[in-house]
C-alpha angles and dihedrals in degrees: 000000000000115000122219111231113226131192129194128214112201120022105216130133096290091050093056093051089049093049091050085063094069091075088068095049132092101187103045143051137189104249111162138019135191133194138150088219108086094199093053089047093053092044093053092043091056097038097048097030096236119177108255089233089069099046105101128190092201130049096227091062092057090050088053091056105110092196096069122098098189139007125218111208107209099166125122115289096257092062095048097091093049096050096041090056092048091049089051089054090053089049094240124156108244140218109176123193116245131302092041092209139356093248146015095255093058091051093047087054090053090052092050089051093052096055115121090003122125091224127129113228131183141155113234106246098151096185088073092069099045117109086241092072095053089054092049089052090051093050095048097043088051088051093234086165093031123237113358118249109168146327142209124209132189137199118165144130139167103260095175114107117236130216134191125232114180090341095306121118118234129183115232120226114262111274106239088206093058109096093229090062099033114100092197091057092049098262129167138092095271096057099035104043106356086073089073102058090041093052091048091047089055088049097051095042087052089059089063097050142322108296124234099215090196089065098051111115126198106210143179092015117191123187130178107201117208130214092272094056101253129114110263101178121023140173135180141167120226119208108196096189093236097090091273126113133182135199116212126196129189132173143169093185104043130061094234091158126212101282125140126191117198110193124206137170092263101037147307137288108217114195109194099199111015100176112037118012119177132195095346127015119205127215116181119198119198133191130029095357099036117180145132115238121202121195121191118218142158122262101251110073092183092068091067088054094047092051094048094048094044088056090053089053092050089050090051093239127162099215137016123279119250128317091029123104111274121206090249090055091049088047091053091041089058092046090055092045092051088053092049092048094047 
């Protein structure tokens, strides 16, 4: 079987988890890496056994590598637009970490640059490729909970480091140099984790009927702004205009978890870990068709994503197969995030 050769730009924590996924794939391999941090470059080189000729200390050199089939851009959000555009100019297939950009206009510019190009593009929402999502689609399409009414989806954790003084725990102030709390790097709960429940809300709403994106309303917005100027705890209601509504919650200071409740006329679908289940994922159905569904899976969710997207590259496709995140979904996700941030 032919293996798709991947390159990674930016070797932070998310890139390391992604790279670990290659050991579970059959049609892909990590071929090249790039970082401006020499220690990270060496660490990745040794851990993943990358040929020294394909370990680059600048991003441009990786994009010049003719052997690569696709590049994964794992830089902080604020650098995504710049390096996606540069990748397009080098005619590289692209997977960009979420959120694809920091605003709608940047994403619109990317879409315009991709017109008439034979380039694959997708935003890295890994949950779309997990076996759990296929089961959710099956349950909803078979109306196991009846006609859909609404949903609520959470993603939140306490990102503030704690320290102990005389046995008493204290929260440290947000570090303005940490990308999560740095406005210039696209920090804040809405962009970093709010993009997940918004993207899933778009997906579920689209299973009911075709969405008129011009009719989507972002209502009852609440934001708690932290000392570094980014939103730390945020809420919004999305009205999709097709008799379906979604409440979305995002936080960098509260352990909201990763649960989603989808509410229908005959019961509810409760997904315990919507974004990154490991070992066994749990879906609880309440109401008329009550049951608990367990789905066995391996520990690295990124492997499913790598496999699916590598298949698309081998088939010369320009965007992922359903239920992957299409460029139009990414565009509308950014439009909603803009409204939530406004």
